[in-house]
C-alpha positions as CSV (number, residue, x, y, z in Angstrom):
1,X,60.2,41.0,-33.3
2,X,60.7,38.4,-35.9
3,X,64.8,39.3,-35.8
4,X,64.6,38.1,-32.5
5,X,62.7,35.5,-32.8
6,X,64.5,34.1,-35.6
7,X,67.7,34.7,-33.5
8,X,66.3,32.8,-30.4
9,X,65.3,29.7,-32.2
10,X,68.4,29.3,-34.7
11,X,71.7,31.3,-32.9
12,X,73.7,29.3,-30.8
13,X,72.6,28.3,-27.9
14,X,69.1,27.9,-29.2
15,X,68.7,24.1,-28.2
16,X,70.1,25.3,-24.5
17,X,67.7,27.7,-24.2
18,X,64.5,25.8,-25.2
19,X,65.5,22.6,-22.9
20,X,65.5,25.7,-19.7
21,X,62.2,26.6,-21.0
22,X,60.8,23.1,-20.3
23,X,62.8,22.2,-17.6
24,X,62.0,25.3,-15.2
25,X,58.3,24.8,-15.0
26,X,58.9,21.2,-14.6
27,X,61.3,21.8,-11.8
28,X,58.6,24.6,-10.1
29,X,55.8,22.0,-10.6
30,X,58.1,19.1,-8.5
31,X,59.6,21.5,-6.0
32,X,56.5,21.2,-3.5
33,X,57.5,17.8,-3.0
34,X,60.8,18.5,-1.5
35,X,58.9,20.0,1.4
36,X,57.5,16.7,2.3
37,X,59.4,15.7,5.5
38,X,61.1,12.5,4.7
39,X,64.3,11.1,3.2
40,X,66.5,11.7,0.3
41,X,66.1,8.6,-1.4
42,X,62.3,9.3,-1.1
43,X,62.5,12.7,-2.5
44,X,64.4,11.8,-5.4
45,X,62.3,8.9,-6.3
46,X,59.0,11.1,-6.4
47,X,60.6,13.8,-8.6
48,X,63.3,12.0,-10.9
49,X,61.0,10.1,-12.5
50,X,58.8,13.0,-13.6
51,X,62.3,15.3,-14.3
52,X,64.3,13.2,-16.5
53,X,61.2,12.7,-19.3
54,X,60.7,16.3,-19.1
55,X,64.4,16.9,-20.3
56,X,64.9,13.7,-22.2
57,X,61.8,14.8,-24.6
58,X,62.7,18.6,-24.7
59,X,66.3,17.5,-25.8
60,X,64.6,14.6,-28.3
61,X,61.7,17.4,-29.9
62,X,64.1,20.5,-29.4
63,X,64.6,20.7,-33.2
64,X,60.8,19.8,-34.1
65,X,59.5,22.6,-31.4
66,X,61.9,25.4,-33.0
67,X,60.4,24.5,-36.4
68,X,57.0,24.7,-35.4
69,X,57.7,28.4,-33.7
70,X,59.7,29.2,-36.7
71,X,56.7,28.4,-39.2
72,X,53.9,30.0,-36.4
73,X,56.1,33.3,-36.6
74,X,56.1,33.2,-40.7
75,X,59.5,32.6,-40.7
76,X,61.2,29.8,-42.9
77,X,61.3,26.0,-40.8
78,X,64.4,25.3,-42.5
79,X,66.2,28.0,-40.4
80,X,66.4,25.7,-37.6
81,X,69.5,23.7,-39.7
82,X,70.9,27.0,-41.2
83,X,74.2,26.9,-38.8
84,X,74.6,23.1,-39.7
85,X,74.5,24.1,-43.5
86,X,77.1,26.4,-43.2
87,X,79.6,24.4,-41.5
88,X,78.6,21.0,-43.6
89,X,79.3,23.9,-46.9
90,X,83.0,24.8,-44.8
91,X,83.6,21.0,-44.6
92,X,82.7,20.4,-48.0
93,X,84.7,22.8,-49.7
94,X,87.5,21.8,-47.7
95,X,87.2,18.2,-48.6
96,X,86.7,19.6,-52.0
97,X,90.0,21.6,-51.8
98,X,92.1,18.7,-50.6
99,X,90.5,15.6,-52.7
100,X,89.2,17.2,-55.9
101,X,85.2,16.8,-56.5
102,X,83.5,13.7,-56.1
103,X,82.8,11.3,-59.0
104,X,79.0,11.2,-59.7
105,X,79.2,8.3,-61.6
106,X,80.1,6.0,-58.7
107,X,77.7,4.2,-57.2
108,X,78.2,5.6,-53.5
109,X,79.8,3.1,-51.9
110,X,77.4,0.7,-53.0
111,X,80.0,-1.7,-54.8
112,X,79.2,-5.5,-54.7
């Protein structure tokens, strides 16, 4: 199952899949509040203060959780950044083709 885990945690759409996995249980826990007979404003005030942090933290900690899950399954945690590394490498090559290699003797923009 390692191939499936690797694909699930590192391929395109992995962030969205992990956020849905957090949001679905939160919505299921909050759904009974909507059965209470009251106004829309009260329903929203009971559920949104709980749901919004779930969504926020699932996005903020997404990469951390995916790294952890890769490590739990015996895979390299750096695979989370594999797609970004490939994209950055293509941008780096395009830059070098257009402007030439960077001069490493400069102070990288720290001239005073």
